[in-house]
N, C-alpha and C positions, 0 to 999 in steps of 0.2 A: 851269140856274142860270148866271148870268153871272159871269165871273171879274173880280176886281179885281187890278190890278197895282200894287204899292207899290215905289217907287224911292227909293234913298238914296245920296247922295254922301258919301264920306269922304276926309279929308285924309291919314290915316296908314294904313299897311298893317296895323298891329296892330288898330286899331279895325275895319277892314274884315274881317279874319279873325275877330275876336271876334263881330262881328255875324253873320257867316255861320254860325259855330258855334252861336250863340244861336238863329238861325232853324231850324237843323237840330234842336236840342234841343226846340224848341216845335212840331215837325212842320209847319213852314211850308215850302212848296216854293220853293226858290231856282231861278228859271228861268235867270238869266244873271248872270255876274259879269264886270265889265270892270275892267281895270287898265292902267296906263301901261307896265308891264313884266311879264314872266312871274312869277307867284306860284305856286310849285310846290305849296304846301300846299293851295291852294284846290280842286284836283282831288279829293284824298282827303276834304276836309271836305264837299264837295258829293256825294260818293259816285259820281263819274264812273268808269265802268268803263274798262278798257284798250281801246285801239283794235283793231278787227278788220282794219285796213289791212295788217298784215304777211301775213295769210292771203291777201288779194287779190293781194299782190305775189308770194307763192309760187305761187298758181294761175296768174297771168299768166306767170311765168317758166317753169313746167312746161309750159304750153300752147305758149309760144314754142319751147322746146327740142324738144318732141314734133313740132311743125309743121316745124321745120327738119330734124330727123332724117328724118321721113317723106318730105318733099319731096326731099331730097338722095338718099335711097335710091331713091325711085321714079324720079327722073330718070336716075340713073346705072346702076341695075340692072334696072329693069322697062321703062320707056318707051323708052329709047335706050341700050341696053348697047353699049359700045365696048370691044373687047378691046385693051388697050394693053400689049404685052409680057407677057401672061399674068397681069397683076395682077388681084386680085379686084375685082368690081364694087362691093361694099359696103365700102369702106375707111373704117373708123371714124376713124382719125386725120385723114384728109383732111376729114371732116365737122365736126370740132370747132370751127374758127374761126367758121364761119357759124352753127353751133348756139349757140355762146356769144353771139354778137352778137344773134341772134334772142331768146335768153333775156333778155338785158338790155333789149332794145327792148320786148318784150311786157310784161315786169315793170314797166318805167317807165311805159309808156303806160297799162297797167291801173291802176296806183297813182294816177296823176294823174286818170284818168277816175273812179275810185271816190271820190277825195277831192272832186272837183267835185260828183258825184252826192250824196254823203253830206252835204256842206255846203250843198247846194241853190244852188250858184253857177252862173250861166249869164249869157250876154250880155244886157244890157238889164234886168237885175233891179233893181227899185227897192229901195234899202236903207232899212231902218227903224232910225233912230238915236234912242235915247231922250233924248239930250241932245246939243247941238251940240259941246260940248267933251269929249265922252266920251273917256276914256283919254289926255287931254293931260297932266294932272298930278294927277288925282283918281281915286279908286276908286268904282265904282258897283255896288250890288247891286239885283237886280230879283226881287221875291218875288210869287208868285201866291197869292191868298187866295180860296178857294171856300167855306170853312167859315163859315157865318152865326152859329155859336155863339161866335165870338171877340168879346170886348168891342169897342165901337166904336173906341177909340183905342189898341188893343193894339200894333199894328205901329208906330204913330208913337211910342209910349212906348219901344218896343224901339230905334228909331232914336236917340231922344234919349239913352237909356242908353248907347249906344255912340258918342256924339259925332258924329252925322251933321251935315254942313255944310248940306245941303239935302235935303228929302224932298218927294215928291209922289205922287199916286195917279191912276191912269187906269183906266177900266172898259173892258171889251171885249177885243179881241185884243192879242197881243204887239206892242209898237211899239218 
């Protein structure tokens, strides 16, 4: 079954949020919500779960810390031990600056890589913008309708009820 995507532009944040709430209450799938500034309520209205990015950061930092500690221990105590004044080969305080820097480096690079991978951002990607002036000064909701049991003008009536400035429908893939 092919999907239909309904788009609606709103002038005010209140109409935008009320339309999103109404879509959720009628079990319509809100695919995307665009706004000219961050609207913090939209995440919980759409049921967006918390990001898993902090766990990626933790994993990257742990990997960097472990790699730095292993490499420093291996080079100073296993591969090339040098006895300097009877000091121990595996001096933990001496390893801390490099270990901390590797922790920060791997955590940062891992987070950026995961963000790009999760967002599907890569060089040369063609962007799909539903409207040329998206997020300039208006709000836009994009709703996917797969249910054929809905009355023909149901979504359009929903948009009119919430004072949509402009509304249109496209069939096929997300644009």
